[in-house]
N, C-alpha and C positions, 0 to 999 in steps of 0.2 A: 504493500500500500504506500509506503514511504517513497519507493522508487517511482511510482506513478505520479505522486505529488510533485516530485522533482522534475519529472518529464513535463508535467503541465506547466510548472513555473518556467521551464526552459522554452516552451512554446510561446509563452506570452511576453516574456521580458528578456532583454539583453542585460549584460553585466552592469550597465549604467541605469537600469530600471526602465529602459525604454524598449518598445517592441522593435525588432530588427527591421531594416528597410525592406528586405525581401518579403517579410511576413505580411506587410500591408497590402500587397498586390496579389496574394495567393489565397486560394480557398482553404478552409479548415482542413480538408482532406489532404491537400498538397503540403501544408505546413506540418501536419502530423507525419507524413511520409518522409519528409526531410530530416526530422528529428529522430526517427526510429533507426535501429541498427539495420544493416543491409539485408540480413536474413529475414527480418520482419517487414521491410518495406519493399520487397521484391515485386509487388503488384504493379508498380509503375504508375505515372500520372495518367490522367485521362488523355486519350488521343495518342498514347504511345503505341508503337507497332506491337502486334501480338504474334505469337508463334504461328507458323503456317497451318499446323494441325487444328488450332482453334478457329482460324478463319475458314478453313474447309468445313468444319463442323457447323459453324453458323450459316455458311452458304447453303449447306444441305438442308438445315432446318427451314431457311427461308424458301427454298424451292419446294419443300414438302408442304409448307403453309400455302404457297401460291397454287400448288396442284389441288389442295383440298378446297380452295375457294372457288375453283372452276367446277360447275355442276357436271356430274357424270351423265352423258346422254342415256336415253332409254334404251334398254336391250330386251331382246325376246326372253320371255319367261318371268319378268318381273311385273309388279302390280302398277297400274296407272289409274289415277282418279281424274275424271272429267267433270267439270262444273258448267252448268248452263243456268244463267240468272233468270229469275221469274219476277214479275211485277208484284211488289208488296208481299212477297213470300220468300221463304228460304230457297236458295238455288237448288236445282236438281243435281244430285251427285251420283255418278255412275262409276262403279269399280269394275275393272276388267284385268285379266291377265294377258299380256301381250304375246301374240303368236303370229308367225308368218302365215299370211292368208286369212287372218281373222279380221273382223270389222266390229266397230262399236255402234250400236243402234241408239241414237239420241233423238230427242223430240224434233230437232231441226234437220234430220237426215242421218246418213251413214258416214262414219269416219273409219277408213281402213287403218288397220294397225301399222301398215307400212309407212303411213304418214306420221306416225308417232315414234316408231323405232328409229334411233339415230339422232333424234332432236333432244335438246336439253329441256328439263322440266320448267314449267312456268310460262309456256308460250301459248298464244291464241292460234287455234287451228280452225280452218274453214271446213264446214260440213258440205256434203254433196247438195243439200237443199238450200244452201246459202247462209245457214246459221253459223255461229262461232262457239267454240268450247275452249275453256282454259284447262289445259292438261298438266298435271303435276303428280308427284309421288304422294301417296296417302300417309298421314300420320297414324300412329298406333290408335289414337282415339277414333279416327275416321274408319280405320279398318275394322275395329270391333263392332262399330255400329252398322257396317255394310256387309260384313262377312256372313256366310250361311249360319243360321242358328236353329236350334231345336227348342230348348227351353228359353225362357226369358233371361237375358244377360244381366250382369251387374253393370249398370251404366257408368260411364267414365266419371261423371260428377260425384257418384257415390264411391267409386273406387279410390279417387284421390283423397276423399275424407277418410276412408278406411286405412289407406297407407299412412296417413298422418297419425291416426289413432294408434296403429301398431308400431310406428316409429321404425320402419324397416330400414336397415342399413345394408350396404354391399357386404357380402359374405355371410349374411344371416341364413338360417334354416327355418323355413316357414311351412306349416301344414295347412292345406286347403281341403275342406270337406265339401264336396259338391263341385265337380269340374264344370258341369253345364256345357256351354258352348266354347269354353276356353278363354273368355274375355279376361276374367280376373287372373287366370294363370299367366297370360301374356304380360300384364302389368307387374305381377309379382316377379316374373322372370327378369324383367328389366331392372326392378328395384334391388334385387339381391345380387345381380351382377354375375360375372363368370365364376367367382369363388363361392357363391352362395348356392342354395339348393331349395327347390320347391317340391313338396310331396303332395300330390293331388289325388284324392279318393273320389270315386264315382260308383254308384250302385247300378246304374242303368248302362247296358251295353251300347245302345245307340248314342247316348250322350257322351260316353267315354270315347267312342270312335270319332265323333264329330269334333270333340275338343282336341284330340291328337291331330286330326286333319287340319284344323284351322291353325294350330300352333306350327305344324310342319310347313304349311304354305307361307306363313309370315316369315319364318326363318329362311326359306329358300329365296323369297323375293328380296329380303333384306340383304342377303349375301350378294345377289346379282346387282342390285342398285347402289349399294354403299361400299362395295369392294371390301367388306369385312364380314366376319361371321357373327351371327346372333348367338348368344350363349345357349348351349344345349343343357339346361339346368333344371328341367321339369320332369319329374317321374310321375306318369299317369298310371294309376293303379285301379283296376276294376274290382272293387270289393266294398262291402258295407262297412262303413267306418265304425259302427257299433260293435262289430265282431273282430276288430283289429287290435284288441288289447295286447295280444302277444307281440305284434309287430311294433308297438309303441314302447316296449320296455327298454330297448337298446338305443333309443333316439331321444335327444333333447332338442326341443324346438324353441326358437327365440320368439315366435309369434304364431298364433293360430287364427284362422278365419273360417267361419261356418256359414255356408250358403245352402241351407237345407230347409225342408218343410218342418221337420221336428228336430231342431238342433239340441233340445234338451236331452234327447236320447244319446247324444254323442259326448256330452260334457263330462260325464263320469268316466268315460274311456280315455279322453284326450288330456284331461287336466294333469295327470301324473307326469306326462311327458313335457309339459310346458315349464320353462325355467321359472324360478322364483322371481316374482315381480313382472313377469311377462304379461302381454295383453292378448286377449281373445276377443275378436270382433265378430258379431253375429249380424247377418244381413237378413232382415225380415220384411214381409210385405205389408203388414198392418200392425196396429198397436196391441190388438188382442194376443197376437203371438208373442209380443214382448212381455205381456203380463204372465202368460203361461211359462215363459222361460224363467222369469224372476221367481215365480212361485216354486218351480222345480229346484232352483238353486237354494231357496230358503228351506224347503221341506227336506231335501237331501243333505243339507248342511255342507254344500260344496265350498271350497275356499276361494270364492270369487267375490270381488267387490265391484258393484256396478258404478262406474265413474260417470258415464254420460249416456243419454239416449237422444239421438239427433235425427232430424229429417232434413235432408239437403234439398233446397229448392233452387231452381235455375230458371230465371225469367229473361226471355229474349226481348230485345227492343228493336224498333225500326226508326232509323234516322236517315231521312232522304230529302233531297232538294225539292222544293214545291214549285209547281207550274201553275201560275195564277191566270184566271180568265177575267176579261173585262177590267183590267187594272193597268192603266197606261203608265203610272208612275214607276212600276217595277219591271217594265219591259227591258230585256237585255239588249244593249247596243253592241253590235259587232264592230270591233276595231280591225285595222289592217293586220295587227299581230295575230288576232284570233283566226283571221281568214287564212293566214299563211302557216298554220300549224301543220305538223308533220302527220304522216299516215298513222303512226302509233296512237296519237291523241284522237284521231278520228275513229279508229277501231274501239278505243276506250269509250268514247262518247256514244257510239252506236250500241254498245252493250248496255250502258247505264242509262240511256235515255228512257228505256221502258220502266225504270225504277222510280220515275218522278211521280210525285203525288199531285193530283189536281185539287186545288182548294175550291171551296164553294164561294160564290159571290158574297155571301154574308160575311165571310172572314176577310175579304179583301180590304175593307176600310180599316179594320183593326191592324192589319199588317202595314197599311200606309201610315197610320199614326205611329206605329212602332219605329218605322224607318225614319220618319221626320224627327221623332224624339231623339233617336240615336245620332242623327246628323248634327243636331245642335250641340252635342258634346264633343265631337271629334271631326277634324277635317278629313280623316281617312275613313269615315263611316261608309262611304259608297263602296270602298274596296271590300269590306266585310259584310255589308248588308244588301248588296245588289241582288243576291239570290236568297230568299228566305228558306229556312229549313223547318221540317216538321219532325218531332220526336214523340213517339208513343210506343207502348208495349205492343209487341207483335200479336196478331190474332191467332197465330199458329204456335202454340206452346206445347212442350212435352208434357203429356199427362202422367208420365210415370213418376211414382214416388215410393220411397222405401224408408225403413227405420233402421238406423245403425246403432247397435248397442255395444258399448265398450266395457269389457270385463277385465279386471286385473287380478291376477293370482296373488294371494298373500299367505303367509304362514300363520296358522291359528296359534293363539297363546296356549302354552302348556299349563295345565292345572297342577 
């Protein structure tokens, strides 16, 4: 400690009590480097030449980053999502697996797969009937909503809340009871990562096969489109979870999720394998099932504490530019700059023009007053208020709802 105090005094003061002249024009880092012994100050000042191997390593990292920023073109065998906008409604989304000789049937006509393969995602493509589609790669959320399904899936809005409740980390081992169509299995697979594991039980043979098929298709498409492998970390087991007590003895799970009609029948089997303080989430369709679950926990004296019961709501909104009738003050004036816009902007306008909302004449005067009031406060009001907007909840809302119950395992007090 005394040595460092001496070094600090040497950095700040010369023998006469003044700072050296060279210290006034250098950064603190450079002043420290000059005062350190050679073996400690070998890093060199900023801008000093580096060894050739370090420069080659940095150059390789920059090239890899540039390669990743360029989107990989579509290839045969992967999944493609096509979007067609609709007036005042959610866009039509079509999911297809690209193949040579195939075609996508959309509301505006056919789109051959050859017109998609080889192009980067995110482009507008013209249909045979004159319409346009935005083609891109689907996200995991979009895939689970559009993939083939047998039973009702756990919706992404609920899955995200369940993952937060369980606090799943990469490398965790998670038990899932009720594979269903494989939606929750896919999200758990991504959450636990390559070093984690998901064990998924399903009692019905058709659901078991469908979940494995959907999981396999997503992994194959991901590997083709992203040039990397999706982790193969889900074990699908065709068996009744209530009869798997022997299988659970040698496994310790970090978290458990139950998506079953009668989850209370599985709690007594799975709770010994859950780690102390671990979370078990239960996905139920109505509140009466939650009451039955809590009553079973109380009567059987299972070591679970109910921390929360939540219903996740998801409300969609519609925010679109308004098209006013019989209202001269808000008519749009085309400038020379607007006329000379490029073809990309024209394509964008042609797609979004059908999303404009037509206001009633009764609302026109109110909008005029709002525009005049805003113009009195700012000189730039015309820039922001030349086109009025309408915001309201969408008429097309998802009717699905479910209840998420969070149970935490605890150790009972010993008498």
